[in-house]
DOKETOR-640580 format. One record per residue: x, y, z of N, C-alpha, C in turn; chain; residue number from 1. Coordinates in nm, 2 decimals, decimal comma, always signed. Layout:
<rec <X; Y; Z>; <X; Y; Z>; <X; Y; Z>; A; NUM>,
...
//
This chain:
<rec <+14,97; +15,08; +11,14>; <+14,90; +14,93; +11,07>; <+14,91; +14,85; +11,20>; A; 1>,
<rec <+14,76; +14,77; +11,21>; <+14,76; +14,67; +11,33>; <+14,72; +14,53; +11,24>; A; 2>,
<rec <+14,79; +14,44; +11,30>; <+14,78; +14,33; +11,26>; <+14,70; +14,25; +11,38>; A; 3>,
<rec <+14,58; +14,18; +11,30>; <+14,50; +14,10; +11,38>; <+14,53; +13,99; +11,44>; A; 4>,
<rec <+14,55; +13,96; +11,57>; <+14,62; +13,85; +11,63>; <+14,51; +13,75; +11,64>; A; 5>,
<rec <+14,37; +13,77; +11,61>; <+14,29; +13,65; +11,64>; <+14,19; +13,67; +11,51>; A; 6>,
<rec <+14,26; +13,63; +11,41>; <+14,17; +13,67; +11,28>; <+14,07; +13,55; +11,29>; A; 7>,
<rec <+13,92; +13,60; +11,27>; <+13,83; +13,53; +11,27>; <+13,79; +13,47; +11,13>; A; 8>,
<rec <+13,78; +13,32; +11,14>; <+13,77; +13,22; +11,02>; <+13,88; +13,14; +11,00>; A; 9>,
<rec <+13,99; +13,18; +11,03>; <+14,10; +13,12; +11,01>; <+14,10; +12,95; +11,07>; A; 10>,
<rec <+14,05; +12,93; +11,21>; <+14,03; +12,82; +11,25>; <+13,93; +12,73; +11,13>; A; 11>,
<rec <+13,84; +12,78; +11,10>; <+13,75; +12,73; +11,01>; <+13,78; +12,69; +10,88>; A; 12>,
<rec <+13,88; +12,73; +10,82>; <+13,95; +12,71; +10,71>; <+14,05; +12,61; +10,74>; A; 13>,
<rec <+14,12; +12,61; +10,86>; <+14,21; +12,49; +10,88>; <+14,14; +12,36; +10,91>; A; 14>,
<rec <+14,01; +12,38; +10,96>; <+13,93; +12,23; +10,98>; <+13,88; +12,21; +10,85>; A; 15>,
<rec <+13,87; +12,29; +10,77>; <+13,81; +12,24; +10,63>; <+13,93; +12,20; +10,54>; A; 16>,
<rec <+14,03; +12,25; +10,56>; <+14,14; +12,18; +10,48>; <+14,19; +12,06; +10,55>; A; 17>,
<rec <+14,17; +12,03; +10,67>; <+14,20; +11,91; +10,74>; <+14,08; +11,80; +10,71>; A; 18>,
<rec <+14,00; +11,85; +10,70>; <+13,89; +11,76; +10,66>; <+13,89; +11,72; +10,50>; A; 19>,
<rec <+13,93; +11,80; +10,44>; <+13,96; +11,76; +10,26>; <+14,06; +11,67; +10,28>; A; 20>,
<rec <+14,18; +11,71; +10,35>; <+14,30; +11,61; +10,31>; <+14,26; +11,45; +10,37>; A; 21>,
<rec <+14,19; +11,47; +10,49>; <+14,14; +11,34; +10,54>; <+14,03; +11,24; +10,45>; A; 22>,
<rec <+13,94; +11,31; +10,37>; <+13,84; +11,26; +10,30>; <+13,93; +11,21; +10,18>; A; 23>,
<rec <+14,06; +11,27; +10,12>; <+14,12; +11,25; +10,01>; <+14,20; +11,12; +10,02>; A; 24>,
<rec <+14,24; +11,10; +10,16>; <+14,31; +11,01; +10,20>; <+14,22; +10,88; +10,19>; A; 25>,
<rec <+14,10; +10,89; +10,27>; <+14,01; +10,79; +10,25>; <+13,97; +10,75; +10,14>; A; 26>,
<rec <+13,93; +10,81; +10,04>; <+13,90; +10,80; +9,92>; <+14,00; +10,71; +9,85>; A; 27>,
<rec <+14,12; +10,75; +9,84>; <+14,25; +10,68; +9,82>; <+14,25; +10,54; +9,86>; A; 28>,
<rec <+14,25; +10,52; +10,00>; <+14,26; +10,40; +10,07>; <+14,13; +10,30; +10,02>; A; 29>,
<rec <+14,02; +10,36; +10,01>; <+13,91; +10,27; +9,98>; <+13,93; +10,23; +9,82>; A; 30>,
<rec <+13,97; +10,30; +9,73>; <+14,00; +10,26; +9,59>; <+14,10; +10,17; +9,58>; A; 31>,
<rec <+14,22; +10,17; +9,66>; <+14,32; +10,07; +9,67>; <+14,26; +9,93; +9,72>; A; 32>,
<rec <+14,17; +9,95; +9,83>; <+14,13; +9,82; +9,89>; <+14,02; +9,75; +9,80>; A; 33>,
<rec <+13,94; +9,84; +9,72>; <+13,87; +9,77; +9,59>; <+13,94; +9,72; +9,50>; A; 34>,
<rec <+14,05; +9,77; +9,45>; <+14,12; +9,73; +9,35>; <+14,19; +9,60; +9,38>; A; 35>,
<rec <+14,25; +9,60; +9,52>; <+14,30; +9,44; +9,57>; <+14,20; +9,36; +9,57>; A; 36>,
<rec <+14,09; +9,38; +9,59>; <+13,96; +9,28; +9,58>; <+13,93; +9,23; +9,47>; A; 37>,
<rec <+13,95; +9,29; +9,35>; <+13,93; +9,27; +9,23>; <+14,04; +9,18; +9,17>; A; 38>,
<rec <+14,17; +9,21; +9,20>; <+14,26; +9,14; +9,19>; <+14,28; +9,00; +9,24>; A; 39>,
<rec <+14,23; +8,98; +9,38>; <+14,22; +8,89; +9,46>; <+14,13; +8,77; +9,40>; A; 40>,
<rec <+13,99; +8,84; +9,33>; <+13,91; +8,75; +9,30>; <+13,96; +8,69; +9,16>; A; 41>,
<rec <+14,02; +8,79; +9,06>; <+14,08; +8,73; +8,94>; <+14,18; +8,63; +8,97>; A; 42>,
<rec <+14,26; +8,63; +9,05>; <+14,38; +8,54; +9,09>; <+14,30; +8,40; +9,12>; A; 43>,
<rec <+14,18; +8,43; +9,19>; <+14,13; +8,28; +9,23>; <+14,07; +8,23; +9,12>; A; 44>,
<rec <+14,01; +8,29; +9,02>; <+13,96; +8,23; +8,90>; <+14,07; +8,17; +8,84>; A; 45>,
<rec <+14,18; +8,25; +8,80>; <+14,27; +8,21; +8,75>; <+14,33; +8,08; +8,80>; A; 46>,
<rec <+14,36; +8,07; +8,94>; <+14,42; +7,96; +8,98>; <+14,31; +7,84; +8,98>; A; 47>,
<rec <+14,19; +7,84; +8,98>; <+14,08; +7,75; +8,96>; <+14,07; +7,69; +8,80>; A; 48>,
<rec <+14,08; +7,80; +8,70>; <+14,11; +7,75; +8,59>; <+14,21; +7,69; +8,54>; A; 49>,
<rec <+14,34; +7,71; +8,61>; <+14,46; +7,64; +8,58>; <+14,46; +7,50; +8,65>; A; 50>,
<rec <+14,41; +7,48; +8,78>; <+14,38; +7,35; +8,82>; <+14,29; +7,25; +8,72>; A; 51>,
<rec <+14,18; +7,31; +8,66>; <+14,11; +7,22; +8,58>; <+14,16; +7,20; +8,46>; A; 52>,
<rec <+14,24; +7,30; +8,41>; <+14,33; +7,25; +8,27>; <+14,42; +7,15; +8,32>; A; 53>,
<rec <+14,50; +7,15; +8,44>; <+14,59; +7,04; +8,47>; <+14,55; +6,92; +8,49>; A; 54>,
<rec <+14,42; +6,92; +8,55>; <+14,34; +6,77; +8,54>; <+14,32; +6,73; +8,41>; A; 55>,
<rec <+14,27; +6,80; +8,32>; <+14,25; +6,76; +8,18>; <+14,39; +6,71; +8,13>; A; 56>,
<rec <+14,50; +6,78; +8,13>; <+14,61; +6,71; +8,08>; <+14,64; +6,60; +8,13>; A; 57>,
<rec <+14,62; +6,58; +8,26>; <+14,67; +6,47; +8,32>; <+14,60; +6,36; +8,29>; A; 58>,
<rec <+14,45; +6,38; +8,27>; <+14,37; +6,27; +8,25>; <+14,39; +6,24; +8,08>; A; 59>,
<rec <+14,41; +6,32; +8,01>; <+14,46; +6,29; +7,85>; <+14,61; +6,20; +7,85>; A; 60>,
<rec <+14,72; +6,23; +7,92>; <+14,82; +6,16; +7,93>; <+14,79; +6,01; +8,00>; A; 61>,
<rec <+14,70; +5,99; +8,09>; <+14,67; +5,88; +8,15>; <+14,60; +5,80; +8,04>; A; 62>,
<rec <+14,49; +5,85; +7,99>; <+14,42; +5,79; +7,86>; <+14,52; +5,72; +7,79>; A; 63>,
<rec <+14,59; +5,81; +7,73>; <+14,68; +5,80; +7,61>; <+14,79; +5,67; +7,66>; A; 64>,
<rec <+14,83; +5,68; +7,77>; <+14,93; +5,57; +7,83>; <+14,85; +5,45; +7,85>; A; 65>,
<rec <+14,74; +5,44; +7,87>; <+14,67; +5,30; +7,91>; <+14,59; +5,26; +7,81>; A; 66>,
<rec <+14,61; +5,30; +7,66>; <+14,52; +5,23; +7,56>; <+14,61; +5,22; +7,45>; A; 67>,
<rec <+14,56; +5,14; +7,34>; <+14,64; +5,14; +7,23>; <+14,59; +5,21; +7,13>; A; 68>,
<rec <+14,67; +5,30; +7,07>; <+14,67; +5,43; +6,97>; <+14,55; +5,39; +6,87>; A; 69>,
<rec <+14,58; +5,27; +6,81>; <+14,47; +5,25; +6,68>; <+14,35; +5,19; +6,72>; A; 70>,
<rec <+14,39; +5,08; +6,84>; <+14,24; +5,01; +6,87>; <+14,15; +5,07; +6,97>; A; 71>,
<rec <+14,21; +5,15; +7,06>; <+14,12; +5,23; +7,15>; <+14,16; +5,35; +7,20>; A; 72>,
<rec <+14,25; +5,38; +7,12>; <+14,31; +5,52; +7,19>; <+14,30; +5,64; +7,11>; A; 73>,
<rec <+14,38; +5,73; +7,13>; <+14,37; +5,84; +7,06>; <+14,36; +5,85; +6,91>; A; 74>,
<rec <+14,41; +5,76; +6,83>; <+14,40; +5,76; +6,71>; <+14,24; +5,71; +6,66>; A; 75>,
<rec <+14,17; +5,68; +6,74>; <+14,03; +5,63; +6,70>; <+13,93; +5,74; +6,71>; A; 76>,
<rec <+13,99; +5,89; +6,73>; <+13,90; +5,97; +6,76>; <+13,87; +6,07; +6,64>; A; 77>,
<rec <+13,80; +6,13; +6,59>; <+13,74; +6,22; +6,48>; <+13,79; +6,35; +6,53>; A; 78>,
<rec <+13,87; +6,40; +6,40>; <+13,92; +6,55; +6,44>; <+13,81; +6,65; +6,42>; A; 79>,
<rec <+13,86; +6,74; +6,47>; <+13,77; +6,90; +6,49>; <+13,64; +6,86; +6,56>; A; 80>,
<rec <+13,62; +6,74; +6,65>; <+13,50; +6,71; +6,73>; <+13,54; +6,74; +6,88>; A; 81>,
<rec <+13,47; +6,83; +6,95>; <+13,50; +6,83; +7,09>; <+13,49; +6,70; +7,16>; A; 82>,
<rec <+13,58; +6,69; +7,26>; <+13,55; +6,59; +7,35>; <+13,60; +6,61; +7,50>; A; 83>,
<rec <+13,53; +6,55; +7,61>; <+13,59; +6,56; +7,74>; <+13,61; +6,44; +7,81>; A; 84>,
<rec <+13,67; +6,45; +7,94>; <+13,70; +6,33; +8,01>; <+13,61; +6,30; +8,09>; A; 85>,
<rec <+13,58; +6,18; +8,12>; <+13,50; +6,12; +8,24>; <+13,58; +5,98; +8,28>; A; 86>,
<rec <+13,53; +5,98; +8,40>; <+13,59; +5,84; +8,48>; <+13,49; +5,73; +8,48>; A; 87>,
<rec <+13,51; +5,64; +8,46>; <+13,44; +5,52; +8,43>; <+13,49; +5,38; +8,46>; A; 88>,
<rec <+13,42; +5,30; +8,51>; <+13,46; +5,15; +8,57>; <+13,51; +5,17; +8,68>; A; 89>,
<rec <+13,53; +5,03; +8,71>; <+13,61; +4,98; +8,87>; <+13,71; +4,92; +8,84>; A; 90>,
<rec <+13,87; +4,93; +8,86>; <+13,90; +5,07; +8,90>; <+13,85; +5,19; +8,81>; A; 91>,
<rec <+13,84; +5,29; +8,85>; <+13,83; +5,40; +8,76>; <+13,93; +5,44; +8,66>; A; 92>,
<rec <+13,92; +5,47; +8,53>; <+13,99; +5,51; +8,42>; <+13,93; +5,62; +8,34>; A; 93>,
<rec <+14,03; +5,70; +8,30>; <+13,97; +5,80; +8,23>; <+13,94; +5,75; +8,07>; A; 94>,
<rec <+13,80; +5,81; +8,05>; <+13,76; +5,76; +7,91>; <+13,73; +5,92; +7,85>; A; 95>,
<rec <+13,74; +5,92; +7,69>; <+13,71; +6,05; +7,63>; <+13,56; +6,02; +7,56>; A; 96>,
<rec <+13,46; +6,12; +7,60>; <+13,35; +6,13; +7,57>; <+13,32; +6,25; +7,48>; A; 97>,
<rec <+13,22; +6,20; +7,37>; <+13,18; +6,33; +7,28>; <+13,14; +6,47; +7,33>; A; 98>,
<rec <+13,15; +6,59; +7,33>; <+13,12; +6,71; +7,39>; <+13,18; +6,78; +7,48>; A; 99>,
<rec <+13,11; +6,90; +7,54>; <+13,20; +6,97; +7,62>; <+13,16; +6,94; +7,77>; A; 100>,
<rec <+13,24; +7,00; +7,83>; <+13,23; +6,99; +8,03>; <+13,22; +7,12; +8,07>; A; 101>,
<rec <+13,15; +7,16; +8,14>; <+13,13; +7,29; +8,21>; <+13,16; +7,26; +8,39>; A; 102>,
<rec <+13,28; +7,31; +8,43>; <+13,30; +7,29; +8,55>; <+13,32; +7,43; +8,62>; A; 103>,
<rec <+13,23; +7,45; +8,73>; <+13,25; +7,58; +8,80>; <+13,26; +7,71; +8,72>; A; 104>,
<rec <+13,18; +7,73; +8,61>; <+13,17; +7,82; +8,51>; <+13,27; +7,80; +8,41>; A; 105>,
<rec <+13,35; +7,73; +8,42>; <+13,45; +7,70; +8,29>; <+13,44; +7,60; +8,20>; A; 106>,
<rec <+13,43; +7,62; +8,09>; <+13,40; +7,53; +7,98>; <+13,53; +7,44; +7,92>; A; 107>,
<rec <+13,52; +7,32; +7,95>; <+13,67; +7,24; +7,90>; <+13,64; +7,16; +7,78>; A; 108>,
<rec <+13,71; +7,14; +7,68>; <+13,70; +7,06; +7,58>; <+13,84; +7,00; +7,52>; A; 109>,
<rec <+13,85; +6,89; +7,47>; <+13,95; +6,85; +7,39>; <+13,91; +6,83; +7,25>; A; 110>,
<rec <+14,01; +6,90; +7,16>; <+13,99; +6,88; +7,01>; <+14,09; +6,83; +6,93>; A; 111>,
<rec <+14,10; +6,76; +6,88>; <+14,22; +6,69; +6,79>; <+14,23; +6,72; +6,65>; A; 112>,
<rec <+14,35; +6,76; +6,60>; <+14,36; +6,83; +6,44>; <+14,45; +6,72; +6,38>; A; 113>,
<rec <+14,42; +6,74; +6,27>; <+14,53; +6,66; +6,17>; <+14,65; +6,76; +6,18>; A; 114>,
<rec <+14,76; +6,69; +6,19>; <+14,91; +6,79; +6,15>; <+14,98; +6,71; +6,05>; A; 115>,
<rec <+15,07; +6,79; +5,99>; <+15,16; +6,75; +5,90>; <+15,29; +6,79; +5,92>; A; 116>,
<rec <+15,38; +6,75; +5,88>; <+15,54; +6,81; +5,89>; <+15,57; +6,85; +5,71>; A; 117>,
<rec <+15,66; +6,96; +5,72>; <+15,69; +6,98; +5,58>; <+15,81; +6,88; +5,56>; A; 118>,
<rec <+15,83; +6,83; +5,42>; <+15,93; +6,73; +5,37>; <+16,05; +6,81; +5,35>; A; 119>,
//
């Protein structure tokens, strides 16, 4: 029985296996990179939306604190109607204007509803 010490084709098989392993590794790395880019983009959108919402909350609080409830404040607005904030006058102050507002693709509105409590 003789064993061939220089089998033909073994090197070719080793090269194919090595190329396959490298290709699978690269596909995995590219997939991970693509996924991280998607997450990064959605985090930026979430951060931007959060800043826009915080600005709105601060504006409504400022409006509430600098107006009289029943004369020119929050008590004078119609329920279930969308409003948005605008700065007017000098020095500038927040006012509520009827309608919605779109900022960088995000739509923002303030809606007041009647509330009640159980007796």
